[in-house]
N, C-alpha and C positions, 0 to 999 in steps of 0.2 A: 504494500499499499504506500502511496505517496504521502508524505507527511511534511508539512512546514511549521515553523515555530509559531506562526500566526493564525493558520487555518487548516486544522488537523485533517479534515475530510473534504476540503474545498474541491479537490480534483474529481471527487466522486459525485458531488452534487451540482456543479456548475454545468452551464449549457455547453455543448460541443458545437464546433463548426462543422459545416458540411464537408464531406470528403472531396479533396482536389482529384481530378482526373487528368491532370496535365500530362502524366506519363505512365498510364495504366494500361497501355495497349500491350498485348502479349508479344508482338514481334516487331513493333516499330516505335522509335522515339526520335525526338528532334533535339538539337543542341542549339541554345541561344544564350550568349552572355555578353554583356557589356563591360569593357574595362576602361578605366581612365587612362589617358595617354601619359606615359611616364617619361619615355626618351624617344621622340619621334624619329630621329635618325636610325632607330634600332629595329625596324620592322624585319622579322624573320619568318613571317607566315603570310599567306595570301588570303584575301577575302573568299568566303565560301561561294562556290557557283555550282555546286551539286545538290541533288535533293537530300532530304534527311536520311540518315543512316539507320537501317533496320537493327534491332536488338537480337543478339543470340539468346538461346534458351537460358543460359545462366544469367545473362544481363537483365533479362525479363523478370526472373525471379528477384533479383536484387532491387531493380527499379520499382516493381509492383509491391515491394514490401513497405514502401514509404506511405505513411498515413498522416495526413495534415492534422487529424484529431489527436493522434498521440504526440506528434510534434508540439502541438498546443499544450498538451498536459506537461511534457518535459519542460517547455519553456515557462509554464507557470510555477512549476516547482522550484526551478533555479532562481526565480525572481521574487520569492516571497519569504526570504530570510537573509539576514546578514551573512555575507561571504566575502568579507574583506580578508585579505591574506593572512593565514594563521589563525582564523577565528571559527571555522566551520569543518571540523573533522567529520561530522555527520554527513554533510553533503558529499565529501569525497568518497565516504564509504558507500553511500547510496549509489554513486556513480559506478563504483567497482561492482556493486551487487547487480545493477542492470546489465553491465557487460557479462557478469557470470551467468545470469539467466539466459543469455544468448550464446553460450558456448565458449566464452573467453575464460582463460585462467587469469583471475584478477586479484590484485593485491594493492596495499598502500605502501609507498616508499616515503619515509619521513627524513626530513633535514631540519636541523636546528639553526635557524637563520636570524640575522639582525634585521629587525624591522623597527618603525616607530609609529606611534599612534597619537592623534590629536588629543590635547587636554584643554586648551583654551586659545582664544585668539581675539584680536580687536583691531579696528582700523578707524581712524577719524581724521577729517580735514578741518583744520582751523583756518578761517579766512583772515584777511588783513585787519578786518574791523573786529575781530575777536569772536564772531559767531562760529559755530561748530556744526559740522555734518558728520554724524556717526553712522558708519555702515553697519547693517545688520549682519552681513557676511552668512545670510541664510537664503535658502530657496523657498519660495512660498509653498505652504501646504495646501493641497488641492483636494477638496471633497470628492472630486470625480476620480482621482487616482489615489487609491487607498494606501499604496506603500509609501507615498510622500508624507503621510500622516502618522506613521508608526513611531512609537515613542523612542525606538532604538535606532532611528535614522542617523546616518553617519554624517558628522559635520563637514563642512567644506574645508579642504586642507590640501597640502602638498606632501606626499610621502617622501621620506628622507630629507624633509626640510629641517632648517636650522632653528634651534630654539634661541630667541633673542628678541630685543626691542630696538626700535629706531625712530627717531624723531628728526625731521629735516624738511627743507624745501625739496621739491620733486620735479623730475624731468620726464617728459614723454619720450620714449626711445624707440618708438615703431615696433617692429617685431623682434628686436633685441638680438639681431645678428651683429657679428663683428663689424660688418660693413655699415650698419646703422650707427654704432657707436663712433666709428671712423668719420662718418658724415657729420655727426654732432660735434665732434672735435675740431673738424675743418671749419664748421660755422662758428666756432669760438663759444659753444654752449658749455657752460660750467657743469661738470659731472661730479668731481670730487666731493664726497661727503653728502651727496644728495641721495634720495630714494628714486628708484626707477619705476616708471609706470609703463608696462609694456602690453602689446596687443598679442593675443594668441594667434598662431598661424606661422608657417615657415619652420624655423628649427624647433627641435625638441625643447620642451619648456625648461628643463634643467640647464640647457645651455644659455638661455636667456638670463638666468640667475647667475650662472657662472661668468658670463660676459659683463654683466652689471658690476659684480665684484672685481673683476679685472681692471675695469675702469674707475675703480675707487669709490663706487656707490655702496650704500650701507644698508640697503634693503631693496625688495622687489615685489611689485604688485602686478599681477597679470590678469587682464580681462578678455572676455569674449566679446567680438564685434559682430553685429548682424551683417556687416559687409561681406562676410565669408559665407553667408547662407543662401547664395543663389538668388533666384527669383521669388522665393516664398518668404516674403517679410511683411511686417505690419505696414511699412512704408509703401509697399506695393498693393495694399488693399486686403491682405489676408489676416484673418483673426489669429491671435496668439494662442498657443496650447494652454488649456485644454479645449478651448472653444473653436480652435482651428489648427491648421498645420504649421503656422509660423512659430518662431522661437518664443518661448516664455521669457519675458524680460529679466526674471530673477534666476534664470539657469546659470549654473556655475560649473566650469570644467575643473574637476579635481585631477589629480595625476602626480606622478613621481617627478622629482627634480634631481635624480641622480644624473650624473654626467655620463649618459649612455654612449657616447661616441668614444669614450676612454675604455671602459669595460663595464659589462652588465653582470648580473648575479649578485650574490651577497657580497657586499663591499668588504666584509670583514675576512673573507676567505677567497682572495683572488686566485684562480687557477686550480683550486682543489675543493672538493665537497665539504659542505658545512654539516659536521657530525659533532657529537658530544665532546670529544677531545681534540678537535680541530684547533690549531693555533689561530689566534684572531689578529687581524692587521688593523692598522689605522684607517679610518674611513675617509680622511680629509682628502685624498686625491680624487675621489669621485663623488663627494657630496659637498654641498654649499657651506660657506662660513658666513653667510648673512641671511637674515629671515626673509620669507617669501609667503605670500598670500594669493589665492585665486579670487577673482571677483566677477560678479555679473555685470552685464552692460548697463542695467538700470542703476547700479550703484557706482559705476565708472563715469557716467555722465557728469556728475558734479565735479569730479576731480579733473576731468578733461576741460570742462567749462570754465573752471577757475584758471586755467592756463590761456584761454582765449586773449589774444592781444599781447602776449608776453613771449619773448624769445622769437623763433622763426615760425611763421605760419606753415602749416603742414604742405600746403601747395607749393611752397618754395624750397622745401628740404630736398626734393628730387630723389626720392627713395621709392622703389617699388612697394606697393601696398602699405604705404605709410598712412594714407587717408582711408578711413573706413566709412561706414554709412550712417554714422550718428550725426545729429545736428550740432556740430561743434568744428572748430577750425584745425584741431589735431595739431596745435601749436606746441612747440617744444617746451616752453617755459625756460626756467623756472619763473614763477610769479612771485615777486618780493613779498614776503610776509605771509604767503600761503604755505602752510606746512602740514605734512603727513605725520601721524603718529601711529605706529603699528606694533603689534605684539603677537608673537607666535610661540606658543609652549607645546612641546612634543614630549611623549613618554617613550624612552628607549626600551626596547625588549629583545632578548635573544629567546625566540619562541619556535615551536615546531610548525612546519608547513607539511602538506601531504600531497604527493602526486599519486593519482590513481593510475594503475598500469594493467592492461589486459592483453593477453597473448593467445594467438592460434599458432601453433607450431606448424611449419610448413615441411615439405619433403626435403627441400634443400635448406638445412638450418644454418648454412654459411651465407645465406642471402636473406636479408631482413628489411622489411618495409616498416617505417615508423610513421604513425599519423597522430597529430596532436592538436589540442585546443586548450586554452587556459580557462579555469573555472572561477577564479576570483574576480571580484568587482569592487569598485570604489563605493558603491551604494547597494542599498538593499535589492534594487532592480538589476540592471545589467542585461536587459531584454535583448539588446543588439550586441553590445561588448561586455562579455564574451558569450553570453549564454544562448544566443541564436546558434552559435557554433557548438556549443555543449549539447543543446537539444538535438542537433544534427548528428553529433557523435553517438548518441544513445540509439537513434534511429538506424545509423549505419551498422551499429553492432547487431541490431535485430535483423537487418537485411542479410548480413553475413551469417547469422544464426540460422536462418531459413535455408541458405544455400548448404551450410554444413549438414542440415538435416536430410539432404538429398544424398548424402555420402561423399560429397565434395570435400577435397582438402587442398589448400593452396600450395603451389609450388615453392613459394617463399614464406618465411614467417612473417606474420602480421602482428605489429605491437601497436596497441592504442594508449595514448597518454593524456591525462587530464591534468594539466599543470596548475599548481598553486603559486601565488606570488609573482605572477608575470607582471602585474600592474606596477609593482615597486621597481622593477628592472630585470625582468625575464628570469626571476630567481629561481623558480622551481625547475624549469627546463635547463637552465644553466648548470645548477648543482647536480641534476641527474646525469647529464652529459659528462660532467667532470668525474662522476663516480664510475660510469660505465664506458669511459672513453676507449678502453683498449678493445672491448667487444664491439663498440660501435664502429670503430675505424676498421676492424677486421671483417665485419659482416654487412653493414648497412648499405643497402642499395640507394635509398632516398628517404627523404622526410617530406611529408605532406603536412601543411599547416592550414588550419581554419580558425581564425580569430573572430572577427565580426562577420559572421556567417551571413546576416542580413541586417542592413541599415537603410536600404533604398532599393532601387531597381536597376542600378548600374553595376553589373558584374565586374570584378576586379581579379586580374591574374598577374602575378610576378613569379619569376622561376629562373633557375640557371638554364642557359639556352638550350642545352641538350634535351630538356623536358618540354619544351615549347610546342613541338609537334604533336606528341601524344596528348598533351593537355588540351590543345585546340581541337584535335580530331574527336575527342570524347565529347566536346561541346556540341558536335553535330548530332548527338544522339539524345539531347535533352530539350524537351519543350519548356519555353520560358513564359511566364504568365502575362506578359504585357500585351500580347495580341495573339489571336488565333493562328496556330501553325508557325509561330515564330520560334526559332531555336535559340538556344543559349548562344551558340556562335554568331547567329545573325545579329543579335543585340550587342554582343561584345565587340564584333568587328565593325559595326557601324560607328561605334563610339571611339575605338582604339585604332582604327586603321590597321588592324592586325598586329599591333605591337604588344609583345609580351613584356612586362615591366622587369626592371633590374632590381634585384633585392638589395635593400640597405641594411636597416634594422628596425626595431620597434615591435617585433613579435618573435615568437619562440623558435623560428627556423634559425635564428642568429647563431646559437651554439653549435648547431649541425653544420651550417654552411662553412663556418670559420675553423672547422675541423675536417674539411674537405669531403663533406657529404652533399650530393645533389639535393636541392631543395626547391620547395614551391609554396606559395601562399595564395589562397583563393578566398573569396568572400564577394560582398556587395557593398557599394558606397552610395551615398546620397547624391543623386543627380541634381542639376540646377533647378528642376521643376518638381522634385519630390518633397514630401513633408520634411521639415527640418528635424534632423537626428540630433538629440541633445546628448552630445558626447560627454561621458563621465559625470553626468548630471543625474539627480533623483528622477528626472523626467525620461531617462532611458529605462522605461518601466514596462511591465506586461500591459498595462492600460494603453500606453503610447503605441507599443508594437501592434496590439490586437485591434486598435482603433485607426491608426495612421500608417504605421511602419509596414505591416504585412497582415492586413485583416484576412483571416482564414488560413494563414500560414502557408500560402501557396509558394512563395518564394523560398521559404525554408525547405519545402519538399523537393523543389527543383534543384536547389544548390546541394542538398543531401544526395540526391539521386546522382548528380554530376560527380561529387567527390567519391562516392561509393563505386561507381563504374571506373573512374581513374585509378582508385586504389586496387580494384579487381585486376586490371590489366597490368599494373606495376608489380602485383604480387603473383599473377598467375601466367602471364605471356611467356612462351617457351624461351624467347630472347628478350632480354631487358629492353624496353622500347625507347632507346635513346636515338636522337638525331645528332650525330657528331658534327656533320657538316655545318649545322646551325650554330654550333659553338665557334667554328672558324669565321663564319659570317659575323658574329658578334664581336669576336676578337678584332677583326679588321675594322669594323665600325668604331669600336673604342680607340683604336689606334689612330684613325682620322681624326677623332675628337681631341686626342691627346696632342696631335700635331697642330691642330688649330689653337689649342691653348698655349702651346709653346711659341707659336708664330705671332701671337698676340703680345708677346714680350719683346724686349730688345736684346734678348740673349739667344744663344744657340744651344742645342742639345742634340747629341748624336743618338738617335734612336734606331740605328741600323741592326743593332743586336736584337732588340725587340721584334722588329719586322722579320728578321730571320727566323727567330724562334716561332713566330705564328706560322711562317710557311712550313717549318718543320712539323708543327702540330697539324696543319692541314694535310701533309702527307700522311702522317701516321693515323689520322682520323679516317681518311679514304681507305688505307689498308684495313683498318679494323672493320669498316662497314663491308668491305669485300669479304672479310673473313666470316661475317654474319651469313652472307649469301652462300659461302662454301659450306658452312656447318649446317644450315637448313637443307641445302640441296643434297648433301651426302648423308643427312641424318646421323652425323657423327657426334655421339653424346659427349665424348671427351672434349672435342673441339667447341661444342656449345658451352660447356662449363668454362673452358679457357676464355672464350670470348665474353661471356657474362661476368667473369670475374675482372677482365679488363675494364668493362663498362663500369662495374661497381667501383673500382679502385682509382680511376683515372683522376677524379677531382682531388684525391689526396695530394697529388703532385702540385697543385696550385698553392698549397699552404707553405708559408715561411716559417721556419722554426722559431725565430725570435719575434715574430709578429711585426706589425707596422711600427714606424717610429713613434715612440712614446706611448703606445698602446698596444702592448704585446698580445692582448686577447684576440685582436683582429688579424688573422693570419693569411686570409686569402688575398693573393696578389692581384686578382682580376677586378674584384668589386668589394667595397666596404662601405659602411655609413660615413658620410662626410664629417670631417672633424668638427665643422661648425653647423651641421644640419642634425645629426643623430638619427633621423629618419632616412632621408633621401640617399641613394647611392652615389658614390664617386667611383669611377672606373680607373683602372690602374692607379689605385690611391696613393701608393707609395711615391710614384713619379708625379702625378697630377698635383698633390697637395704641396709637394717640395717646390714645383714650378710656380704655384700660386703664391707661395711664401717667399719666392725670390732666392731659394736655397738650391742653386744649380749644382753644387757639389753633391748634395743629398739626392738630388734628382738623378744624376749620373750614377750613383751607387744603386739606386732603385731601379734603374734600367737594367742593370745587371741582374739584381735579385729577382725582378719580375721575369725577365727572360729565362732565368734558371727554373722558376717555377713552371712556366709554360713548357720548357723542354722536358722537365720531369714528367709532366702529364703526357706529353708526346711519347716519351719512352715506355710509359705504362701501356699505351695503346699500340705501340709498334709490334708488328708481327714478325 
């Protein structure tokens, strides 16, 4: 029976949605997915021009197992009790129990990690005339949305934030990137000793706080701006949630302020798992030393308005996305005599977290597929982030359970993971990878990640390039709910121009990718005309999801069917379905982008070694693909194993043992999160970031290291 702390039998008595029939045909399915454009020069697949692809009998069993009624049930369960990292072992065990019921061997893996929790906070603005505006730092409690009224609602706060007080004049710093601060310095705006007021968007929030401190500021307040909400805003005539699809003005984005681009995971155990007797390191290299607070746009308006007419008007700062959609000038300030007073008090804890793990052993146990989603959320809800993905994972286990009941057994071992602590800094997945690193690098074929399974109608796909073809081909088997007979592939390609995104960081694929494991992340995003998704807010709730986000849970079903069929092929195809020439195409694209970056400077850099390494990889990739054809045509079992192990292992070559400069966790020489983005990818990061920093000696060093990594990958593939 499903039980929550607030509604013991709610799932039994509440009304069910009608069953979705988007993919319940026994022999035919369609694929349709929309992905956001990440890097337009990197298109490696073409738009669909063929009819929808029929399902095999196994695929039909898997697809027909998806029921949007039960997806609704799972979503309801996950979103009606507190599940902040380290606070809900019961939910972890419930997840493992569901997987066990469906034929997986399930367990909980526990780690003892450093986290911190909110105790108290305050923020006030004192005007030059002595009057005071005191921010509530709260989201409105809505009668229509029951979980926003629960007495144990989690306050607005930043995970891993610094305990401290600050009182000073303040400066609006745009999105808080280094280039924003550099622009302010060039404009002679005083930063030293001030408090930063930053807008969400762009870099990871922790880097906004880090940058503020680097420029001598003593506190940081970060607000949400409706200018990032697309076309669905109150200014454009839409009612605010709960009365309509626009943003509720009191919504606040919680989140971690760990310096994600330095390293993720438990900051006290860098590079090794967090266990009872683990030595504990200083957290200061990856956590802030100034206090920070998140803020709604309703309570940011008085702060911004007090800066109008002081400093440089936003329109003259000449920085991308500096000006938002509020009725203020977005002036830099400071305003003489206008001061902010902020306080942030956190409670440090070394506390257990729990990863649920479920396993179906395959016939080839030296080949493993891992599929993961995180379970923890900043709020009681989390209907989109992450529990749309959590609901899909339970339904995926049910689908494989039905296939197991026919006598089927996967060729490769399938491992399901429900991570705890992702929101603080990918903690649960990072610790698990660190504990099991030897086995993972010996056996793992790929890691598939679903984080925000559904937050809108726009499908999103990012992956290492060899996975792009199989990932997009499976899309052609899935019907997408936006229009009759539209496939996931149709919708995705219409928005993405066939571009598979490049993995940066910000979700649980990170620890796998940077240990040389092929990785993929999939989900959906809010499109410009979709209801506003209240990221990390109390309004990311079951009520929002069932009313606006995905009424009937149709998109949940379609996305779950897609992930399940993709997992089936990754686990069961005779030959691991990699497209190695696509990796060559990507490498050449990244190389051209690097040359563009170099040519924009006044310096020169010899990259001929890198070009030669890519050519060597191209040759080895072609040889390996020819070997696939030979193995299949001769039905040579030994040769098939040899080829599959080459495919499994080649990514390991891309990892550099010492990691990237000043951030040893990130080992992949082809792509990594940007040092000043935290989320978005930088390609050939060791070289690119050295060039951008003007350090051409380091850039030359990393031409060699990157070339070596590519040659190692080529040598693994070479026949």
